[in-house]
C-alpha positions in Angstrom: -12.5 -32.1 31.0 -9.6 -34.5 31.4 -6.5 -34.5 29.3 -7.6 -37.8 27.5 -10.9 -36.2 26.6 -9.2 -33.1 25.3 -6.8 -35.2 23.2 -9.6 -37.2 21.8 -11.6 -34.1 20.9 -8.5 -32.6 19.1 -8.0 -35.9 17.2 -11.7 -35.9 16.0 -11.3 -32.2 14.9 -8.1 -32.9 13.1 -9.8 -35.9 11.3 -12.8 -33.8 10.3 -10.6 -31.1 8.9 -8.6 -33.7 7.0 -11.8 -35.2 5.6 -13.1 -31.8 4.6 -9.8 -31.1 2.7 -10.0 -34.5 1.0 -13.6 -33.8 -0.1 -12.5 -30.3 -1.4 -9.6 -31.8 -3.2 -11.8 -34.5 -4.8 -14.3 -31.9 -6.0 -11.5 -29.8 -7.5 -10.2 -32.8 -9.4 -13.7 -33.7 -10.6 -14.3 -30.2 -11.9 -10.9 -30.0 -13.6 -11.7 -33.3 -15.4 -14.9 -31.9 -17.0 -14.9 -31.2 -20.7 -16.1 -27.5 -20.4 -12.8 -26.4 -19.0 -14.1 -24.7 -15.8 -12.2 -21.6 -14.6 -14.3 -20.6 -11.6 -13.8 -21.5 -8.0 -15.0 -20.2 -4.6 -13.2 -16.9 -3.9 -13.9 -13.6 -2.1 -13.3 -10.2 -3.5 -10.1 -8.6 -2.3 -11.8 -5.8 -0.5 -13.9 -8.2 1.6 -12.6 -8.8 5.1 -13.0 -12.6 4.6 -10.5 -12.6 1.7 -7.6 -12.0 4.2 -5.9 -9.9 1.6 -3.5 -7.4 3.2 -1.1 -6.1 0.5 -2.3 -2.6 -0.3 1.1 -1.1 -1.0 0.0 0.3 -4.3 -3.0 2.1 -2.7 -0.7 3.5 -0.1 1.6 4.9 -2.8 -1.4 6.3 -4.6 -2.5 8.0 -1.4 1.0 9.6 -0.8 1.1 10.7 -4.4 -2.4 12.3 -4.2 -1.4 14.0 -0.9 1.8 15.3 -2.6 -0.1 16.7 -5.6 -2.6 18.3 -3.2 0.2 19.8 -1.2 1.9 21.2 -4.2 -1.3 22.7 -5.4 -1.9 24.4 -2.0 1.7 25.7 -2.1 1.2 27.2 -5.5 -2.1 28.7 -4.4 -0.4 30.2 -1.4 2.4 31.7 -3.4 0.0 33.2 -5.9 -2.2 34.7 -3.3 0.4 35.9 -0.7 3.7 35.9 -2.6 6.8 34.7 -1.0 6.6 35.7 2.7 9.6 33.7 3.9 12.3 36.1 5.3 15.2 34.5 7.1 16.3 37.8 8.6 13.0 38.0 10.5 13.7 34.6 11.8 16.9 35.8 13.3 15.2 38.8 14.9 12.4 36.6 16.3 14.6 33.8 17.6 17.4 36.0 19.1 14.9 38.5 20.6 16.6 41.4 18.8 14.6 44.7 19.3 13.2 43.1 22.5 12.9 45.4 25.5 14.2 48.9 25.9 17.8 49.6 24.9 18.3 46.0 23.8 18.4 44.6 27.4 17.0 41.3 26.3 14.7 40.6 29.3 14.0 37.1 28.2 17.7 36.2 28.2 18.0 37.7 31.7 15.2 35.6 32.9 16.6 32.4 31.3 20.0 33.0 33.0 18.2 33.7 36.4 16.5 30.2 36.1 19.8 28.8 37.6 19.0 30.5 40.9 16.0 28.5 42.0 17.7 25.3 41.0 20.8 26.1 43.1 18.6 27.2 46.0 16.8 23.8 45.9 20.2 22.1 46.2 21.2 24.2 49.2 18.0 23.4 50.9 18.5 19.7 50.3 22.0 19.9 51.7 20.7 21.7 54.8 18.1 19.0 55.4 20.6 16.2 54.9 23.0 17.8 57.4 20.1 18.5 59.9 20.7 22.2 59.7 16.9 22.6 59.3 14.2 20.0 59.9 12.7 17.9 57.1 9.3 19.5 57.6 10.6 23.0 57.3 12.8 22.1 54.4 9.9 20.6 52.4 7.9 23.7 53.1 10.7 25.9 51.8 11.1 23.7 48.7 7.4 23.9 47.9 7.5 27.7 48.1 10.6 27.7 45.9 9.0 25.5 43.2 5.8 27.5 43.1 7.8 30.7 43.0 9.7 29.3 40.0 6.7 28.8 37.8 5.1 32.0 39.0 8.1 34.3 38.3 7.3 34.7 34.5 3.8 35.7 35.3 4.9 38.3 37.9 7.6 39.8 35.7 5.3 40.0 32.7 2.7 41.8 34.8 5.1 44.7 35.4 7.3 44.5 32.3 4.9 43.0 29.7 5.7 45.6 27.0 9.4 44.7 27.0 9.0 41.1 26.0 8.4 39.6 22.6 5.9 36.8 22.2 8.6 34.2 21.2 10.9 35.4 24.1 8.3 35.1 26.8 7.0 31.8 25.4 10.5 30.4 25.6 10.8 31.7 29.2 7.5 30.1 30.2 8.5 26.8 28.6 11.9 26.7 30.3 10.5 27.6 33.7 7.7 25.0 33.4 10.3 22.3 32.6 12.4 23.6 35.6 9.2 23.4 37.8 8.7 19.7 36.8 12.4 18.9 37.3 12.6 20.5 40.7 9.4 18.8 41.8 11.0 15.4 40.9 14.4 16.4 42.4 12.8 17.4 45.8 10.4 14.4 45.9 13.1 11.8 45.0 15.5 13.1 47.7 12.6 13.0 50.1 12.0 9.3 49.3 15.7 8.7 49.9 15.6 10.3 53.3 12.5 8.3 54.3 14.2 5.1 53.1 17.3 5.8 55.1 15.3 6.6 58.2 13.3 3.4 57.9 16.5 1.4 57.5 18.1 3.0 60.6 14.9 2.4 62.6 15.0 -1.3 61.5 18.6 -1.6 62.6 17.8 0.0 66.0 15.0 -2.5 66.6 17.3 -5.3 65.7 19.9 -4.2 68.2 17.2 -4.0 70.9 16.0 -7.5 70.2 19.5 -8.8 70.8 19.7 -7.4 74.3 18.6 -10.8 75.6 21.4 -13.2 74.6 20.2 -15.8 72.1 22.9 -17.5 70.0 20.8 -18.3 66.9 19.2 -14.8 66.8 22.7 -13.3 67.1 24.1 -15.3 64.2 21.1 -14.5 62.0 21.2 -10.8 62.9 24.9 -10.6 62.1 24.3 -12.2 58.7 21.5 -9.8 57.9 23.6 -6.8 59.0 26.5 -8.0 56.8 24.2 -8.3 53.8 23.0 -4.8 54.4 26.5 -3.4 54.7 27.8 -5.2 51.5 28.0 -2.7 48.6 26.6 -4.7 45.7 27.4 -1.9 43.2 30.4 0.2 44.3 30.0 2.6 41.4 26.5 3.7 42.3 25.9 7.1 44.0 24.0 7.0 47.3 22.1 9.7 49.2 23.3 12.2 50.3 26.5 12.0 48.1 24.3 13.0 45.1 23.8 16.5 46.5 26.3 18.5 44.4 26.3 20.9 41.5 27.6 18.4 39.0 24.7 16.0 39.7 22.2 18.8 39.7 23.2 20.4 36.4 23.5 17.0 34.7 19.8 16.4 35.6 18.8 19.9 34.5 20.3 19.3 31.0 19.3 15.6 30.7 16.4 14.8 28.4 14.2 13.6 31.3 11.8 15.1 33.9 12.3 12.4 36.5 15.3 12.5 38.8 17.4 9.5 39.7 20.6 9.2 41.7 22.1 6.9 39.0 20.9 7.4 35.4 21.7 4.7 32.8 24.7 5.9 30.7 26.1 5.0 27.3 29.8 4.2 27.0 30.6 6.5 24.0 29.2 9.2 21.7 28.2 8.0 18.2 29.5 10.8 16.0 27.5 9.9 12.9 24.3 9.7 14.9 25.1 13.0 16.6 25.7 14.8 13.3 22.5 13.5 11.9 20.5 14.7 14.8 22.2 18.1 14.7 21.5 18.6 11.0 17.8 17.6 11.7 17.5 20.2 14.4 19.0 23.0 12.2 16.9 22.0 9.2 13.8 21.4 11.2 13.9 24.8 12.9 14.2 26.5 9.5 11.4 24.4 8.0 9.0 25.1 10.9 9.7 28.8 10.7 9.2 28.9 6.9 5.9 27.0 7.1 4.7 29.2 10.0 5.6 32.4 8.1 4.4 31.4 4.7 1.4 29.3 5.4 0.2 29.5 9.0 0.1 33.3 9.7 -2.0 34.2 6.6 -4.5 31.4 7.4 -4.9 32.5 11.0 -5.4 36.1 10.1 -8.1 35.3 7.5 -10.0 33.3 10.1 -10.9 36.3 12.3 -13.8 37.8 10.3 -15.7 34.5 10.0 -15.4 33.9 13.7 -16.6 37.5 14.5 -19.6 37.1 12.1 -20.3 33.6 13.4 -20.7 32.4 9.8 -20.7 28.6 10.3 -19.9 27.7 6.7 -17.0 30.1 6.4 -15.8 29.1 9.9 -15.8 25.5 8.9 -13.9 26.3 5.6 -11.3 28.3 7.5 -10.9 25.6 10.1 -10.3 22.9 7.5 -7.9 25.3 5.6 -6.0 26.0 8.8 -5.9 22.3 9.8 -3.5 21.3 7.0 -0.6 23.7 7.8 -1.2 23.4 11.6 -1.0 19.6 11.6 2.0 19.6 9.3 3.8 22.0 11.6 2.8 20.0 14.7 4.2 16.8 13.2 7.4 18.6 12.3 7.7 20.0 15.8 7.0 16.5 17.3 9.9 15.0 15.3 12.1 18.0 15.9 11.6 18.0 19.6 11.1 14.4 20.7 13.4 12.7 18.2 16.0 15.1 17.0 16.6 17.4 19.9 16.1 15.0 22.8 18.3 12.4 21.1 20.9 15.1 20.5 21.0 16.0 24.2 20.9 12.3 25.2 23.9 11.5 23.0 25.9 14.5 24.2 25.2 13.6 27.9 25.6 9.8 27.4 22.0 9.4 28.6 20.9 5.9 27.7 17.1 5.9 28.2 15.8 7.2 24.8 12.2 6.2 25.2 10.9 9.7 24.4 7.8 8.5 22.6 5.9 5.3 21.7 3.8 4.4 18.7 1.1 7.0 19.4 0.1 7.1 15.7 -1.4 3.6 16.3 -3.4 4.7 19.3 -6.9 3.1 19.3 -8.4 5.6 21.7 -7.6 9.0 23.3 -6.2 7.4 26.6 -3.7 5.4 24.7 -2.5 8.5 22.8 -1.9 10.5 25.9 0.0 7.5 27.4 2.3 7.1 24.4 3.0 10.4 22.6 5.0 12.4 25.3 6.8 9.8 27.4 8.9 12.2 29.6 5.7 14.0 30.8 3.7 10.8 31.0 6.3 9.0 33.2 6.7 12.1 35.4 2.9 12.3 35.9 2.7 8.6 36.8 5.7 8.6 39.1 5.1 11.9 40.9 1.3 12.5 40.8 -0.7 9.3 39.9 1.1 6.7 42.0 1.4 8.9 45.2 -2.3 9.7 45.0 -3.3 6.0 44.6 -0.9 4.9 47.4 -2.7 7.3 49.7 -5.8 5.2 49.2 -7.6 7.3 46.6 -9.1 5.8 43.4 -7.4 5.6 40.1 -10.2 7.7 38.5 -9.5 10.6 40.9 -5.8 10.3 40.3 -6.4 10.5 36.5 -8.6 13.6 36.9 -5.9 15.3 39.0 -3.3 14.5 36.3 -5.4 15.9 33.5 -6.2 19.0 35.7 -2.5 19.7 36.2 -1.9 19.1 32.4 -4.8 21.4 31.5 -3.5 24.1 33.8 -0.1 24.1 32.3 -1.4 24.0 28.8 -3.3 27.1 29.6 -0.2 28.6 31.3 1.9 28.2 28.1 -0.7 30.0 26.0 -2.4 32.7 28.2 0.8 34.0 29.9 2.7 34.7 26.6 -0.4 36.2 25.0 -1.0 38.3 28.2 -4.7 37.5 28.3 -6.5 34.9 30.3 -8.7 32.5 28.4 -9.7 28.9 29.2 -9.8 27.4 25.7 -6.6 25.2 26.2 -7.8 24.3 29.7 -11.2 23.2 28.5 -9.6 21.4 25.6 -7.6 19.3 28.0 -10.4 18.7 30.5 -12.6 17.4 27.7 -10.1 14.6 27.1 -11.4 12.2 29.8 -15.0 12.1 28.5 -13.6 12.0 24.9 -11.4 9.1 26.0 -14.5 7.2 27.3 -16.3 7.8 24.0 -13.3 6.6 21.9 -13.0 3.5 24.0 -16.7 2.7 23.4 -16.2 3.2 19.7 -13.2 1.0 19.8 -15.1 -1.8 21.5 -18.4 -1.4 19.5 -17.1 -0.6 16.0 -13.4 -1.5 16.0 -10.0 -0.3 16.7 -9.7 1.4 13.3 -12.5 3.8 14.1 -11.0 4.5 17.5 -7.7 5.5 15.7 -9.7 7.7 13.3 -11.2 9.5 16.3 -7.7 10.1 17.7 -6.4 11.6 14.4 -9.6 13.7 14.0 -9.1 15.2 17.4 -5.5 16.1 16.6 -6.2 17.5 13.1 -9.3 19.5 14.0 -9.0 20.3 17.7 -5.7 22.3 17.6 -6.6 24.7 14.8 -10.0 25.4 16.4 -8.2 26.4 19.6 -5.7 28.5 17.6 -8.5 30.3 15.8 -10.3 31.1 19.1 -7.2 32.4 20.8 -6.2 34.6 17.8 -9.7 35.9 17.4 -9.7 37.0 21.1 -6.2 38.4 20.8 -7.1 40.4 17.6 -10.2 41.8 19.2 -8.3 42.9 22.3 -5.2 44.4 20.6 -6.2 45.4 17.1 -9.8 46.6 17.5 -10.1 50.5 17.5 -11.1 51.8 20.8 
């Protein structure tokens, strides 16, 4: 269709709309001029989609008020049934690891201090590779062994000294060593990319010099211009490989709120004191709130769920699951805000780290895949950069790369649960591996029914999936440790 025909069609449509409006206006004037004083006109009910009414602020306020009333009732019921269980002195004992180990040796603290060793060892190996002390192939092999040893160390120590660790202590150790594993993976792989890039550049320059062996004035001039462009330092302040291989750079990366290593991180120019104080107060208050909710609400609900699971009473199991879902989800939301907003922003502000994209609007996710791509951005970016893209660049399909990413995520979810509990189960692993098919189902629902129902599936999986896994783990743990033998 030509532009003239399109303009003519638009003109006819505009004329038809104008005529329709004129007819409607004439009918309205005619009705208003009648003697019976008409008050009715064509209108849709506000709850109808065709009404285009969107202001439901009052209903939102009503929902929040109803949730608040229900929460207060649950709190009163909890206090009447269990009494006040909150004990700040127990928090100090649990968090500091007091009474942990024999003769107060604090084995968890020793392991946390030892975590510096594999990081410094990785730096020394990188220096050796950069200075050609060892070959790149041997260096990469040593780094792989070091990284795997890092994440395996808590498992090995716990196997021999398991009775000397508290649950909170060994959980903290496993979390820190897992973060260190991911950071060292990124550190080693990024330096490997830099080495490959330098070698490719040197090889290109070598070929250029060989091509100039036969004198050609035009080629000589062009080559000199290209060489001068390569030698110009466009950003004098940027660190280049291998000048990044030092302790200051390494420890900044280990403390920075990111899992992906770069030679030059974006930095802020100053520390905002008011922002820093707010985040610090949020961290202190958030830790106390989570511990109080866990002690007062979560522990009794989990303990009372053991018998229904053992008896396989479906009605009681469902009732306990729904009862546990409320405190678990509330604690999960508090931990999300405490970790991804308060703590990571606190560390970012202290270290002048400018990239604060720690989470996206996961609460609006219309399917499971969107949720996993938005709620934990540091892990998501690490998985895409260091696992997903390398696999696809080797020629494999995106579906295979996604399955590998979920498999690694499932393995480490299980690692963070089974190792501290000192019992091997696969509930967390299966919970993660079921996400790809659940993602497909949620996408189908989103397309067939609408994005709102896809979002409902996301929230349902969060609210009900986590307490189900907790109940299953605690049931197995109670049978293994508290059942008379």
